[in-house]
C-alpha positions in Angstrom: 32.7 35.2 -53.9 29.6 33.5 -55.4 31.5 30.2 -55.6 32.6 30.5 -51.9 29.1 31.4 -50.8 27.7 28.4 -52.7 30.2 26.1 -51.1 29.5 27.4 -47.6 25.7 27.0 -48.2 26.2 23.4 -49.4 28.3 22.6 -46.4 25.8 24.1 -44.0 22.9 22.2 -45.7 24.9 18.9 -45.6 25.6 19.3 -41.8 22.0 20.1 -41.1 20.8 17.0 -43.0 23.0 14.9 -40.7 20.6 15.4 -37.7 17.4 16.3 -39.5 16.4 12.6 -39.6 16.6 12.2 -35.8 15.0 15.6 -35.2 12.2 14.9 -37.5 11.6 11.5 -35.9 11.5 13.1 -32.5 9.0 15.8 -33.7 6.9 13.1 -35.3 6.9 11.1 -32.0 5.9 14.3 -30.0 3.0 14.9 -32.3 1.9 11.3 -31.7 2.4 11.8 -27.9 4.9 9.0 -27.9 7.3 10.9 -25.6 9.5 7.9 -24.8 10.4 7.5 -28.5 10.8 11.3 -28.7 13.4 11.1 -25.9 15.3 8.4 -27.8 15.3 10.3 -31.1 16.3 13.7 -29.5 19.1 11.9 -27.6 20.5 10.5 -30.8 20.3 13.9 -32.4 22.1 15.5 -29.5 24.8 12.8 -29.6 25.5 13.5 -33.2 25.6 17.3 -32.6 26.3 18.0 -28.9 26.1 21.8 -29.3 22.7 22.0 -31.1 20.6 24.1 -28.8 17.4 23.1 -30.6 18.0 19.5 -30.0 18.9 20.2 -26.3 15.7 22.2 -25.8 13.6 19.5 -27.6 15.2 16.8 -25.4 14.4 18.7 -22.2 10.9 19.2 -23.3 10.4 15.6 -24.2 11.9 14.4 -21.0 9.5 16.6 -19.0 6.4 15.5 -20.8 7.5 11.8 -20.7 8.1 12.1 -16.9 4.6 13.6 -16.5 3.1 10.9 -18.6 4.7 8.1 -16.5 3.8 9.8 -13.2 0.2 10.0 -14.3 0.2 6.4 -15.3 1.7 5.4 -12.0 -1.1 7.3 -10.1 -3.7 5.4 -12.2 -2.1 2.1 -11.4 -1.9 2.8 -7.6 -5.7 3.4 -7.6 -6.0 -0.1 -9.1 -3.7 -1.5 -6.4 -1.2 -2.6 -9.1 1.7 -1.7 -7.0 4.6 -3.2 -8.8 3.6 -1.7 -12.2 3.0 1.6 -10.5 6.5 1.5 -8.9 8.1 0.9 -12.3 6.3 3.9 -13.8 7.4 6.1 -10.9 11.0 5.0 -11.2 11.0 5.8 -14.9 9.5 9.3 -14.1 12.3 9.8 -11.5 15.0 8.9 -14.0 13.5 11.3 -16.5 12.9 14.2 -14.1 14.2 13.7 -10.5 13.0 17.1 -9.4 9.3 16.4 -9.9 7.2 17.2 -6.8 5.6 14.4 -4.8 7.6 11.8 -6.7 9.9 10.8 -3.8 6.9 10.3 -1.5 5.0 8.3 -4.2 8.0 6.0 -4.7 8.4 5.5 -1.0 4.7 4.7 -0.4 4.5 2.4 -3.4 7.6 0.6 -2.4 6.1 -0.1 1.0 3.0 -1.4 -0.6 5.0 -3.7 -2.8 6.9 -5.0 0.2 3.7 -5.7 2.1 2.2 -7.5 -0.9 5.2 -9.7 -1.4 5.6 -10.5 2.3 2.1 -11.9 2.9 2.8 -12.6 6.5 0.2 -14.2 8.7 -1.4 -11.7 11.1 -0.8 -12.0 14.8 1.3 -14.4 16.9 0.6 -18.1 17.4 -0.1 -19.3 20.9 3.3 -20.8 21.4 5.0 -17.6 20.1 3.1 -15.5 22.6 3.9 -17.9 25.4 7.6 -17.9 24.7 7.6 -14.1 24.3 5.9 -13.7 27.7 8.4 -16.0 29.4 11.4 -14.1 28.1 10.3 -10.8 29.7 9.2 -12.4 32.9 11.5 -12.0 35.9 13.1 -15.1 37.3 12.2 -16.4 40.8 13.6 -14.2 43.6 13.5 -11.0 41.4 9.9 -11.0 40.5 8.8 -7.6 41.7 5.6 -5.7 40.8 6.1 -4.0 37.5 4.9 -0.6 36.3 4.3 1.1 39.6 5.5 4.8 39.3 6.8 6.7 42.3 5.3 10.1 43.1 7.1 13.2 41.9 8.1 14.2 45.5 10.3 11.2 46.3 13.6 12.9 47.1 15.8 11.8 50.0 18.6 13.8 51.7 20.7 12.0 54.3 17.9 9.7 55.3 18.2 6.4 57.0 18.4 3.6 54.5 16.1 1.5 56.6 13.5 4.2 56.4 14.0 4.6 52.7 13.5 0.9 52.1 10.3 0.9 54.3 9.0 4.0 52.4 9.6 2.2 49.1 7.7 -0.8 50.4 4.7 1.3 51.3 4.7 2.8 47.8 5.0 -0.6 46.2 2.5 -2.3 48.4 4.9 -5.0 49.7 6.4 -5.8 53.0 10.1 -5.1 53.6 12.1 -7.1 56.1 15.8 -6.8 56.9 18.5 -9.4 57.5 19.9 -9.7 61.0 23.2 -8.3 59.9 21.7 -5.4 58.0 23.6 -2.1 58.7 21.7 1.2 58.6 23.5 3.8 56.5 22.5 7.3 55.3 21.1 7.6 51.8 20.6 10.7 49.5 19.0 10.5 46.1 16.4 11.7 43.7 14.0 8.9 42.8 11.4 11.0 40.9 10.2 9.5 37.6 11.4 6.0 38.5 9.3 2.8 38.8 9.2 0.8 42.1 11.5 -2.0 40.9 14.0 0.5 39.5 14.2 2.6 42.6 14.5 -0.5 44.9 17.5 -1.8 42.9 19.1 1.6 42.8 18.9 2.1 46.6 20.1 -1.4 47.3 23.2 -0.9 45.0 24.1 2.4 46.5 23.9 1.1 50.1 25.9 -2.1 49.4 22.9 -4.3 49.8 20.9 -6.7 47.6 17.4 -8.0 47.8 15.5 -11.2 47.3 11.7 -11.9 47.0 11.6 -14.5 49.8 7.8 -14.8 50.0 4.7 -13.6 48.0 4.6 -9.8 48.6 7.7 -9.8 50.8 11.2 -8.5 50.0 14.3 -9.1 52.2 17.1 -6.6 52.2 20.5 -8.3 52.7 24.1 -7.0 53.0 26.0 -7.6 49.9 28.8 -9.9 51.1 30.2 -13.2 49.7 28.9 -15.1 52.7 25.4 -13.6 52.4 25.4 -14.2 48.6 26.1 -17.9 49.2 23.4 -18.0 51.9 20.6 -16.4 50.0 21.4 -17.1 46.3 19.6 -20.1 45.0 20.5 -21.4 41.5 17.6 -21.9 39.2 17.2 -24.0 36.0 15.5 -22.6 32.9 15.0 -23.8 29.4 15.0 -21.4 26.4 13.3 -22.5 23.2 14.9 -20.9 20.1 12.9 -20.2 17.0 15.5 -18.6 14.7 18.9 -18.5 16.3 21.3 -21.3 16.0 21.8 -23.4 19.2 25.5 -23.8 18.9 26.1 -20.1 18.2 23.9 -19.1 21.1 25.7 -21.4 23.5 29.1 -20.0 22.5 27.7 -16.5 22.9 26.4 -17.2 26.4 29.7 -18.7 27.5 31.7 -15.8 26.2 29.4 -12.8 27.0 27.6 -13.9 30.2 30.3 -16.3 31.4 27.9 -19.3 31.8 29.3 -22.7 32.2 26.4 -25.0 33.1 24.3 -25.1 30.0 23.5 -27.8 27.4 21.7 -27.9 24.0 18.5 -29.8 23.4 18.8 -30.7 19.7 15.3 -32.3 19.4 13.5 -29.1 20.3 16.2 -26.5 19.4 16.4 -25.4 23.0 19.0 -24.6 25.6 18.8 -25.6 29.3 20.8 -23.4 31.8 21.5 -23.7 35.5 22.8 -20.5 37.1 21.9 -17.6 39.5 18.7 -15.6 38.9 20.7 -12.5 37.7 22.6 -14.5 35.1 19.4 -16.3 34.0 17.8 -12.9 33.6 20.8 -11.6 31.6 20.6 -14.7 29.3 16.9 -14.2 28.7 17.6 -10.6 27.6 20.4 -11.6 25.3 18.4 -14.5 23.8 15.4 -12.2 23.2 17.6 -9.7 21.4 19.3 -12.3 19.1 16.5 -14.8 18.4 15.1 -12.8 15.4 14.0 -14.0 12.1 16.4 -13.1 9.3 15.4 -10.4 6.9 14.1 -11.7 3.5 14.4 -10.4 0.0 12.9 -11.4 -3.4 15.3 -10.9 -6.3 13.8 -10.6 -9.7 16.2 -12.0 -12.2 15.7 -11.6 -16.0 18.0 -13.0 -18.6 17.8 -11.4 -22.1 19.5 -12.2 -25.3 19.8 -9.0 -27.3 21.2 -8.4 -30.8 24.0 -5.9 -30.5 22.7 -3.8 -33.4 19.6 -3.3 -31.3 21.7 -2.2 -28.3 23.4 0.4 -30.5 20.0 1.7 -31.5 19.1 2.8 -28.0 21.8 5.4 -27.0 20.1 6.7 -23.9 21.9 9.3 -21.7 19.3 11.3 -19.9 21.1 13.6 -17.5 24.2 14.3 -19.6 23.0 13.9 -23.1 25.1 16.8 -24.3 28.4 14.9 -23.5 29.8 12.9 -26.4 32.9 11.6 -24.7 34.3 8.3 -25.8 35.8 5.7 -23.5 39.1 3.9 -23.7 39.6 0.2 -23.5 39.3 -1.6 -20.2 37.8 -4.6 -18.5 34.8 -2.8 -17.0 33.1 0.5 -16.6 30.6 1.7 -14.0 27.7 4.0 -15.0 25.2 5.8 -12.8 21.7 6.6 -13.5 22.7 10.0 -14.9 24.8 8.4 -17.6 28.1 9.6 -16.2 30.8 7.0 -15.6 32.8 6.9 -12.4 35.7 8.8 -13.9 33.5 11.6 -15.2 33.2 10.3 -18.8 29.8 10.1 -20.5 28.9 6.5 -21.3 25.7 5.1 -22.8 24.5 1.7 -23.7 25.6 2.5 -27.2 29.2 2.5 -26.0 29.0 -1.2 -25.2 30.3 -2.1 -28.6 33.5 -0.1 -28.0 34.4 -1.5 -24.6 37.2 -4.1 -24.7 37.2 -7.0 -22.2 34.4 -9.4 -21.3 32.2 -7.4 -19.0 30.5 -4.1 -18.7 28.8 -3.4 -15.5 26.0 -0.8 -15.4 25.0 0.4 -12.0 21.6 2.1 -11.7 20.5 1.8 -15.3 17.3 3.4 -16.6 14.1 1.3 -16.3 13.0 2.8 -19.6 16.0 1.1 -21.3 15.1 -2.3 -19.9 11.5 -1.9 -21.1 12.6 -1.0 -24.6 14.9 -4.0 -24.8 12.1 -6.3 -23.5 9.6 -5.1 -26.1 12.0 -5.3 -29.1 11.2 -8.1 -31.5 14.8 -9.3 -31.7 15.1 -9.7 -27.9 14.7 -13.2 -26.4 13.8 -13.6 -22.8 15.8 -16.7 -21.7 14.6 -16.8 -18.1 12.7 -14.7 -15.6 12.7 -16.3 -12.2 12.0 -14.7 -8.8 14.4 -15.9 -6.1 13.3 -15.5 -2.5 16.0 -16.0 0.1 17.1 -14.8 3.6 19.8 -12.5 4.6 23.2 -14.1 4.1 21.7 -17.3 2.5 22.8 -18.0 -1.1 20.2 -18.4 -3.9 21.1 -20.3 -7.0 19.6 -20.4 -10.5 20.8 -22.6 -13.2 19.6 -22.5 -16.8 21.0 -24.8 -19.4 21.5 -28.4 -20.4 24.0 -31.2 -20.0 26.1 -32.3 -23.0 27.5 -35.8 -23.2 31.3 -36.0 -23.9 32.8 -39.4 -24.7 35.8 -40.6 -22.8 37.7 -43.7 -23.9 39.9 -45.7 -21.7 42.0 -48.8 -22.6 42.2 -51.9 -20.3 43.9 -55.2 -20.8 41.8 -58.0 -22.2 43.3 -60.6 -19.8 45.7 -60.5 -16.8 49.2 -59.9 -18.1 48.1 -59.5 -21.6 49.3 -57.0 -24.1 46.2 -56.4 -26.1 44.1 -53.5 -25.0 40.3 -53.2 -25.1 38.8 -49.7 -25.5 35.9 -48.8 -23.2 34.0 -45.7 -23.9 32.0 -43.9 -21.2 30.3 -40.5 -21.2 30.8 -37.5 -18.9 28.1 -34.8 -18.9 29.2 -31.2 -19.0 26.7 -28.5 -18.0 26.4 -25.6 -20.3 24.1 -22.5 -19.9 23.9 -19.8 -17.3 24.6 -20.3 -13.6 23.7 -17.5 -11.2 24.7 -17.5 -7.5 23.5 -14.6 -5.4 24.1 -14.0 -1.7 22.2 -11.0 -0.4 23.1 -8.8 2.6 20.2 -6.5 3.7 21.2 -3.2 5.3 19.2 -1.1 7.7 18.8 1.7 5.2 16.7 -0.4 2.8 19.7 -1.2 0.6 20.8 -4.7 -0.5 24.3 -5.8 -1.2 24.4 -8.7 -3.7 27.5 -11.0 -3.9 27.0 -12.0 -7.5 28.7 -14.8 -9.4 27.6 -15.4 -13.0 29.0 -18.0 -15.3 27.9 -18.5 -18.9 29.2 -21.6 -20.8 28.4 -22.8 -24.3 29.8 -25.1 -27.1 32.2 -22.9 -28.9 33.1 -25.4 -31.7 34.4 -28.8 -32.4 37.9 -30.1 -32.1 39.7 -33.4 -32.8 37.3 -36.2 -33.6 34.4 -33.8 -33.7 34.5 -33.6 -29.9 32.9 -30.4 -28.6 34.9 -27.5 -27.3 33.4 -25.5 -24.5 33.7 -21.8 -23.9 33.1 -20.1 -20.6 32.7 -16.5 -19.3 32.3 -15.7 -15.7 31.9 -12.6 -13.5 32.3 -12.3 -9.8 31.4 -8.9 -8.2 29.6 -7.2 -5.3 26.9 -4.6 -6.0 24.7 -2.5 -3.7 21.2 -1.5 -4.7 18.3 0.3 -3.2 15.1 -1.6 -2.6 13.3 -1.9 -5.9 16.3 -0.6 -8.0 17.1 -2.3 -11.3 20.6 -3.3 -12.2 22.0 -4.4 -15.6 24.9 -6.7 -16.2 25.9 -6.6 -19.9 28.8 -7.3 -22.2 28.7 -11.1 -22.1 29.1 -11.3 -25.9 28.4 -14.4 -28.0 29.6 -14.8 -31.6 27.8 -17.1 -34.0 29.2 -17.8 -37.4 27.2 -19.4 -40.2 28.5 -20.5 -43.6 26.2 -20.5 -46.6 27.3 -22.2 -49.9 25.7 -21.6 -53.2 26.4 -22.1 -56.9 25.7 -24.4 -59.8 24.5 -27.7 -58.5 27.0 -30.5 -59.1 29.8 -28.3 -60.4 30.2 -26.4 -57.2 31.0 -29.7 -55.4 34.0 -30.6 -57.6 37.2 -30.5 -55.6 39.5 -27.6 -56.4 37.3 -26.5 -59.3 34.1 -26.0 -57.3 35.2 -22.5 -56.3 34.9 -21.4 -59.9 31.2 -22.4 -60.1 30.1 -21.5 -56.5 30.5 -19.1 -53.6 30.7 -19.3 -49.9 29.3 -16.6 -47.6 30.1 -16.4 -43.9 27.6 -14.5 -41.7 28.6 -13.4 -38.2 26.0 -12.5 -35.6 26.8 -11.0 -32.3 24.4 -11.3 -29.4 24.8 -9.9 -25.9 23.5 -11.7 -22.8 22.0 -9.1 -20.5 21.2 -9.9 -16.9 18.9 -7.6 -14.9 18.5 -7.8 -11.1 15.9 -6.1 -9.0 15.7 -6.8 -5.2 12.6 -6.3 -3.2 12.9 -6.4 0.6 9.9 -8.1 2.0 10.8 -8.5 5.6 13.3 -6.5 7.7 15.0 -7.3 10.9 12.3 -7.0 13.7 14.3 -5.0 16.2 12.7 -3.3 19.2 14.0 -0.5 21.4 14.7 -2.8 24.3 17.0 -4.9 22.0 19.3 -1.9 21.5 19.4 -0.8 25.1 22.5 -2.1 27.1 22.0 -3.8 30.5 24.3 -4.6 33.3 25.5 -8.1 34.3 26.8 -8.3 37.9 26.2 -9.0 41.5 23.5 -6.3 41.8 21.8 -7.0 38.5 18.1 -6.9 39.1 15.1 -7.7 37.0 13.2 -5.3 34.9 14.4 -1.9 34.0 16.9 -1.8 36.9 19.6 -3.6 34.9 19.6 -1.2 32.0 22.3 1.4 31.6 21.4 5.0 31.3 18.0 6.6 31.5 15.1 4.3 32.4 11.6 4.8 31.0 8.8 5.0 33.5 7.0 2.1 31.9 9.0 -1.0 30.9 8.3 -2.1 27.3 6.0 -5.0 26.9 6.0 -7.3 23.8 3.1 -6.5 21.5 1.5 -9.1 19.2 1.5 -8.2 15.5 -2.2 -8.2 15.1 -3.1 -6.6 18.4 -4.3 -9.7 20.1 -3.7 -9.9 23.9 -1.0 -12.3 24.9 -2.3 -15.3 26.9 -1.6 -14.8 30.6 -0.4 -11.2 30.2 -1.6 -8.8 32.9 -3.4 -5.8 31.7 -1.6 -3.3 34.0 0.3 -3.1 37.3 0.0 -6.1 39.5 -1.0 -4.0 42.4 -2.5 -0.7 41.3 -2.1 1.1 44.6 -1.1 4.7 45.3 -0.2 5.0 49.0 0.7 8.4 50.4 4.2 9.6 50.4 6.2 8.6 53.5 6.9 11.2 56.2 10.6 11.1 55.6 10.4 11.8 51.9 10.8 15.4 50.9 
């Protein structure tokens, strides 16, 4: 019994010593208030003994204190207006403790500050921008009615004469209403409360099979809606639209297909389009052009290329949310990991598992920012490149890091015509080696960015016949989707370097065949991993307005202003606002005729 007890005690002591080193290191880091190092140490201890409750409790305690420390540091940096550094601290705190109060709001506010800082847009509109903006919302000739005049709340008609209704609307709008000689008086019933004058006039005209034209200043003519009267009263107008962002050819194709325009032509020198058509179609074209002529969204992509020793990568086995899992992974070409450390198929995966993944790529989605910081500060890590690529939505950004290597190419040509002797001619082709990165972003409306990523890494893998260089290449083509300010790691691009070292007795070790008896040869293999980190920052979104999303009618009775919109119509039509609050040149400050005549006697 004593022997068995002794053996059991020795086994227990031996198993305890297996994790005592990591636990002691974590406790030492906690006493020094280095909670990041404590998280690493406790994570390693828990990976070695997944069911150790002491290690689990210590890890939870270290994660909580580390999150509080990074959150406090982020607050300090925000007071100093160091937004990007503060955002990184908040993101690390979120990865350590997602349930911390006020953390989501702090990340959101800091992200907006980073975006504003990167955008650095000039305030306000230029004079030409304001002039073009004003022209796009102006009604074409023949449809230019007073805007913004609201009807009284008592304007309800029931089986009233349409002539009387038009006359009453003219009194409310402060304009004269005349009727064509062939106008037919029909009864009208309708509720016009809450409408503006121009909206109500268009609605009544459409319901009584009439249309209207502004035939003189302050005068509207009501005309029966027949083909003959359309030909008599409709005058085609010519208008030129100057585009700032939209492509001229695409806009012309859009107008031909959607608005059915035929007489339009591009003006390449000024990036403009000249159109000849009816006022209704010109007004529809202006609305469509105003909706599509928007500046593309822009994004800045922080790219960092690191060369890391794989022994260093195995040192940092970080799995915050599921550190108790110790599942291994099987071979495969790639694996996807989320920020909690769980792979897409439910298996735990840490950066320590990189060495056990077969294939040429390991793709880590949503990695921890803490891991990136640890790799950057390690003395064995080399930062190969750290550019910031700014590009527009859908426009490819390219970054190339490397050099060109000359490769001799020999050809043989005859010395003379019809001769047999050949003359060798050597020329050189240059092959590019290094890292090529092609990124095409697609910015979504929920502040996420999809990156079409193509990475190619090429190097000289050795020498072949005639000491000519042999080239090795590794490439990855993928599509990833990240949140604004989220970091992504692309790892697993392994590079092997072999070095031979010869030693021994000088002279004797160089004798053929016998030199091996007096010398030795040592081969050292070093594995390094190329790690690519990507972090997008949206600096400008698509500047959409409510009027851009509202549909409008295109037809015979299409009128200017809010009358052409489908559905509910606001009482005040939207007016374009300058970015810095400056008044647009020539913009009226209110209704053209601020009058409030009494309700007509036939309105109930």
